[in-house]
LUMPA-573049 format. One record per residue (C-alpha): z negated, x negated, y negated. Coordinates in pm, whole numbers, plus 50000, padded with zeros to 5 digits. Layout:
<rs>
ZXY
...
</rs>
This chain:
<rs>
689418772787728
690658745987966
694348736887939
696408744288250
699158719588337
700468742088615
700208779888629
702128805188834
701938842788795
702108860889131
704748836789261
706578850089568
709458835289763
711558845790061
713808827090303
716148855090405
713818883490500
710838861090570
708148860990299
707038824790252
704918828689937
703048860689861
701908864889498
700528829489455
698838824189116
697998787589069
695848773288790
695798735288775
693628721388491
694678691288287
693248658588420
692288673188756
693028662089109
694088695389255
694028696289635
696528721889766
695128728090110
696578746390409
697928742090761
701518732390832
703798761690752
701378777190502
703818774690209
702678741990047
706018723890045
707888755189932
705498758089637
706018721689548
709798724989563
709618754689325
707428734589084
710048707089094
712908731889043
714378722989383
713988759789473
714148787489216
711768816289164
713488849789115
711188856888820
710168837088512
706648831588644
706338793788680
704798775188387
704198737988342
702668722388031
702458757787893
706238763687910
708318784988144
710148762388391
713668776788408
714108777088029
712658742187977
713678724688297
714818690888157
711858686787923
709338696488191
710768675188472
710778644588244
706978646788243
706628648888623
706588622088890
706808633089251
706738621589611
707888648089859
707998639590229
709108603190275
709558579589975
713148570389892
712888533089953
715608507290023
714238487090315
716488456990254
715168452889900
711758440089800
709158463189649
709838447889309
713598452689346
713118489189445
711108494789130
713588475688910
716488496689040
714658528488947
713588513088615
717248507588523
717958544788574
714918554588368
715558527588105
712088513288170
711208476888097
710608449788356
707078446988221
706468482788332
707578473188684
704908446088698
702298470588564
703148495188840
703028468589113
699538459588996
698458495888962
699438505189319
698048472789465
701368456589554
701438427589308
701108401489583
703578419389812
706138426489540
708568400489672
708348412290032
711118433690184
710048470090166
711258475290523
708458451890633
705778471690451
703138491190641
703288529090612
700438528390360
702218502390149
705408523290157
703458553590037
701948533289753
705398520489660
706658556389664
703858566589429
704718536389214
708328548289190
707038582589083
704848566588816
707498544188658
708368568788384
704668572988295
704558610288385
701728633188277
701788651488612
702078636388958
703018659289249
702498645489600
703278663089927
700978651390210
700748615190086
698228604890356
700128620490646
700348595590934
698348568390761
695618548190929
692068549690783
692658519890554
695858535290421
694108568390355
691318550890162
693868531489954
695688563389853
692398581089781
691238553389547
694618552389373
694598589889306
691098588089160
692138559588933
695198578488812
693128608988716
689848593988601
691058562188429
694628570288324
694248607588252
696998619188486
696958653588645
697478650289020
698648678989241
698378668389604
698998689089916
697188682990243
696218699790570
693018678890595
689938695690448
687828664190485
690308643790281
690608669890004
686808671989977
686618634289923
689348633089660
689888665589471
688118680089169
689778714089224
691108731489532
693578758789622
693598770889983
696788787190109
697528802890446
700558822890556
701828822490198
698678837590043
696268819189813
692888825789973
690698804989743
691018786389414
688348768689216
686328737089169
685258715389461
681688726889389
682748763089435
684358754089768
681158736989881
679238768689797
681438786790051
681698758390302
677968753290351
676858723990568
675518728590920
673488708191168
675228699091493
672888690091781
674078675292110
671208680492355
670768678992734
669858715992776
671648738692528
670148772092631
666628758292671
666728740892334
668138772292166
665248792392316
662608768192183
664138768791837
664348806791841
660618809191919
660038789791597
662228814091404
665248790791396
668408809291498
671248788191638
674808792491760
676248774992063
679688760491990
681338739392258
678678714192366
676578716592049
673868737891894
674768746891537
672408759291266
672438760290884
671508727590712
669058728090421
667698692390400
667158659790585
663478669590619
664488701590798
666858682191025
664088657591112
661668685791190
664178702091426
664758668791601
660988662891639
660458698091775
663078693592045
661858658992149
658228670492166
659318698692397
660898674192640
664578676892541
666848646692513
668708647892182
671898627692222
672898631991859
671998652491552
674018652591231
674958674690938
678578682690859
680758708490690
682928732990875
686568724790944
689508741790777
689808768791043
686208779890990
686588778890612
689528802990649
687338825890858
684528824690601
686878832990315
688738860990491
685498876690613
683908877190266
</rs>
């Protein structure tokens, strides 16, 4: 049986009379990159704050490393590194100096600081003032600060939020390295389905405080089946031609949408439309966005 680094048993939480979390039972396997996915306001940050003991569950139903959190708080938190919201960085200090300040508190060696700078890709920028860093560099420095104590579990709240494409790729590659090469367990929240699909090994989908789905990325793909999107000059005419061939389509916005099975099938559909005089502006396969995944799950 796979070891769970994080597990919660019907975790619920209220702010006043408002129910924020509704019986959330997480299972985060050791060595996984667990993508905690949901729109803003779904309950992701509240869950993370409970895992970090910044908010308290009214019941003893939060377990990390196989131990109940409230009774083993100091031991458990010593094994966790976290980055919630913005990293706590001193802009007037260099990246290296920020890490050395934290290292003094953690009684970590200067050699560890240099290891972390290299790990997060800031070795060459270590002497630069952190206030001059790009947003992506600041996020990587924040993750470096969380990793100084060599934690077994890394908890990150929306680490790619606001980053440009290069910054997102840098964080993605770093998270993979932490899990696959260094054996860390990474729990990362996001509202971007596309980003979670590219990074995570396991996924939990939360909406309005309820955990709607939990499982491997392969299990999510089984639910979120790919579709073909066709941008064509005559939507209704093209849909009619396809229907005559037994190919049912939906019309969404300016596109025809139908289930994807293979590149051969997609090519055949394209050829059929062109041979019937339609101009195909674009044809591509993609997966549904987060909103449609929610609809699929709730309708099953």
